[in-house]
N, C-alpha and C positions, 0 to 999 in steps of 0.2 A: 229483971228491970227492963231489958230491951224489948221483950215480948209485950209487957204491959204498955210501954210507951208507944210501940208501933200500933197496938190495938186501939189506943186512945186516938192516935192520928187518923186511923181509918174511920173511927167513929165520927170525928169532927168533919172529915171530908164527905162521908157518905150518908151521914145522918142515920146511922144504924146503931142500935143499942147492942154493943158487944161487951157484956160484962165478963165473959169468959171466952174460951175457944170453942164452945158449943155453937153449932151453926144456927143462926136465927131462922125461924120457920119461914120468913118471908123472903129469904134469898133463894132464887131459882136453883134447882138442882142441876140445871145445865145452862150455863151462861157461856156462849161461844165468844170469840174475839169481841170484846166489849164495844169496839167502835162499829161492829156490824149493826148494833142497835141504833146507831146514828144513821137513819135512813135518809140519805141525801136526796132531796127533791130538787131538780134542776129548773125550777120555775122562777126564779132566782131566790128562793130561800137559801139559807146558808149565808154566813158572813164572809167578808173579804179575808183573804189570806188563810182560810181554814185548812184543815188537814186534807190530804189528797184522797179522792175517790180511787177505788182499786178495781181493776178488771180481772187480772190474774195475779195471785199472791201465793208465794211458796215461802214457808218459814220453818225453822228448826229451833227448838228450845231444849237446853240442857239444864237440869236441876241437880244441885249438889247433894251430898250425903245427908240422909235423914235417919233418925231412930224412931221406932213406933213404940209409944209408951202409954202410961196410965191416963184414964179419964176419970170423971166423977164416979162412974159406975163399974169400970173394969180396971183391974190391977194386973200388971205384967211383971213376971219374975225376971231376974237377970240370968243369962244375957238376953237382952231384947233383940228383936229383929232389926238388922241394920241394912238400910238401903244404900248401895254404893252410889247409884245415880238413877235418875229417871229421865226420859226424853220424850219429846212431843214433836211430831211432824204434821204440818198443816198445809193442805193444798186447796186453794179456793179459786173459783172462777165465776164471773158474772157476765152475761151476754145481753146486750140491749135488743129487745124485740120492737119496741117503739121508742123513738127519741125525738119527740116533737116538742115545740115550745109549750111548756105548761103541762105536758103529759108524758109520763115515762112508764115503760113496762120492761122489766128485766127478769131473766131466769138465772138461777145460781146453783152451784154444786160445791159442797165442802167435804173434803176428806180429812179426817184426823186419825192418827194412830199414836198410842202411848205405849211405852215399854218401861218396865220396872226391873232393875237388875240388883239383886241382893248380894251383899258380902257375907251375911250371916243370917240364918233363920233361927229365931229364938224358940224357947220352950213352949210358950203359950200360943195357941191357935196356929200351930206350925203348918197345918194343912192349907189354910187360906194363903199364907205367904209363899208356900211351895208352889201352889197353883198360879199365883200372881207372878212369880219370878220368871222373867224372860218370855212372858206370854203377851202377844200383841193384842191390845184393846183397840177396837176400830169404831169409828163413827162416820156414817155417810148421811149427809144432809142435802135435801132437794128443796129449793126455795123459789118463790115467786115474789117479786118486788113491784109495787105499783105506787105511783105518786101523781097527784093532780092539783094544779093551782085552782083555788076557788076565786081569787081576785088578786089585786096587786100586792096584798099583804098576807093572805092566809092560804094554807095548803093542807092537803091530807096526804099521808104516807102510810103504806101497809106492807107487811111482810108475812107470808104464810110459809111454814117450813115443816117437812116430814123427815124424821131422823130414824136411823137404824143403828143402835149402839150395842156392841157385844164383843166377845172374843171368838167370833165365828171364823171358820176357814174361808179363804178366798177374799175377794174384794168386798162383797156385800151379800147378805142373806135377807130376803124379804119375808121374815117371820114375825108374827104378832108380838112375841115376847121381847123382841129387840126394838119394837117400834114405839115412837111417840111423836107428838106434834106440838107446834107452837105458833101462835098468831100474835102479831104486834101491830098496833095502830096508833098514829099520832095526828093531832091537830096542831099545826105550827103557825106562828105569827112572826113575820119579819117586820120589826119596827123600823129599821133602816139597814144600811149596808154593814153596820158594825154591831148590830144587836138583833137576836131572834130568841124566842122562847116557845115552848109548846108543852102540851100535856098528852099523855098516852096511857096505854094499858097493854100488858103482856098477859096472854091467856094460853094455857097449854097443859099437857100431861108430861109425866116422866115414865121411865120404864117400870116404876113401882105401880103405875096406874093411877097415881094421885093427880088431881087437877089443881092448878095454881093460878091465881089472879094477882098480878103485881102492878100497881100504879107506877107510871114513869113520868119524869119531869125533864124536859129538854131546856138547856140554857147555853147559849153561845154569845160571847161578847168580846169585842176588841177594845182594849184600853188605849192602844196606840198602834202605829204601823208595825211595831215589833212584838207587842205582847197582847195575848188574849186568853180566853178560857173557853174550853169545850167540855160539856158535861151532859150525860144522860143518867140521872139519879134513879135508882141506887146502883147502877152498873159501873159507871166510871166518872171521874173528874180529872181533867188535865189542864195545866197552865201551858200555853204555847208560846214559844219564842221563835219568831220568823227571823232567822239570821240573814238570809238573802233569798233571792228567787229560786235558789237551788237547794236550800237546806233549812230545816226547821227542827227545833227541839221541843220535847214534851216532858213535863214533870208532873206526876200525879199518882193516883190510886185507881185500881180497877179490881173488880171481882171476877174470878174465874171458877168454873165448876163443871163437873161432868159426872154422869153415872152410866153404868153398863150392866147388861144382863150377862153374867159370867157362867158359862156352861161347865158342869162337872163332867169329868171323863167317865166313860163306861166302866173303867176299872173300879170306880168307887160305887156307882149305882147303875144298873141297867136301864132304869127309868129316865125319862127326860126330866132333868132337874137342874136348877141353876140358883145362884144367889145374885144379889144386887151389890155391886161395888160402887160406892158413892164418895166423892171427895170434892172439896171446895176450899178456896183460899182468897185472901186479900193480898194483892201485889202492890208494893211501892215501886214505882217505875221511873226510869229515865230513858227516853227514847229519841233516837235520831232518825229522821227521814232525809235522804240525800239523793238528788237527781244525778244519775250517772250519764244519761243522755236523754234525748227527747222520748218521753213515754216510759222510760226505765228508771226505777228508783230503788235505792238500797235502804233497808230498814234494820237498825241495830238497837236492841233493847237490853238493858241490864236492870236488875232490881232485886228485891228481897221479898220472899213469900211468907206471909203469916197464915199458917194453916189452921182451918177449922178441923173438927173431928172427922176422921175417915171411918165410914161404916161399911160393914159386911152384913147384909140383911138376907137371911135365909128364907127360901120359900117353904122348905120342909125342915123343921128344927130337929127331927129325929135323925136326919142324915148330915146336916151341916148346922152348926151352932152360930147364931147371930152374935156380933160383938161390934164394939167401937174402939178405936185407938186414936191417940193424939200424936200426929207426926211432929217432929221438931221443925222449927222455922229454918229457912235456908235461902241462900242467894241463887240466882239463875241468870242465864245468858241466852238471848235469842237473836238470830240473824236471819234475814230473808231478802228476797227480791220481789218487787211487784210492778205490774204494768198500770200506769195511770194515764188516762187520756189527756191530751192537751186541752187547755181551757177553750180553745176554738172549736173542739169537737162537740162539747156539751152545749146544747141549744138552750 
């Protein structure tokens, strides 16, 4: 009952048809921190009292116990694989190259690592879960952000990103099997200081090599000095409560997802071989942003994840068999610190 109710809530918020926990084909395989899609242009688009822009951001997320079970096509025997916990570390930085009135250019770098620690490996597809157990999955993303005011009410904003996702050794490996790209563009309209909207598109590939085109809709509106809404559909929608000048709360829904090229060890095959590990989820979120001191903010997020199917897609079926599994839903906790420039710094 809880799973169905949460899925219905996500449907209403995100306008996504989720009839089961199978991943809709138009959800991106890699959705980074959803508010990254909110490309803030400082021409003064953006509404009053909106969420803070972030220069440097460090966050750690802990996900609770999960079981990997049946899907419509795949059946798992008992005992099933039991995940004790999974964790996510994210380090992000954006540096302004141009910061002129009506014209902004920034470069960015994101590092993400995920770790899965199992209590028990089940009977079915044990090789995949053994390989995943305590193996670091890494993502390195290199980005360029550009925004330009067209006039007093309209602006353009773009982001281009190149990513390398895999279980490689070291910080990063620049190999084609780990690489994919993403472009986002927005045309925004600021109606007044309390309302803006915009349309955009996301275009890119994933580590499978599949191209995806996803329409985006931006909607930011203040209902009062204390309450507002911030959304980029279908990525996220949050209701914002501005408690005071040093604290704000967010309540809403966001989509998160990631995929990785996962190398098989030489003990299994001497050839260069890998499979694609792909997961995505809808998160119901309560989030606090609190100013500790000038430019330094604390971020605390708690919520509940409704998982879509997790897939293990083989490149060579004779070596590794593809399959999907349905992880159980679970609560999570995230904490972080970020640097946010003062309002006087942004022109």
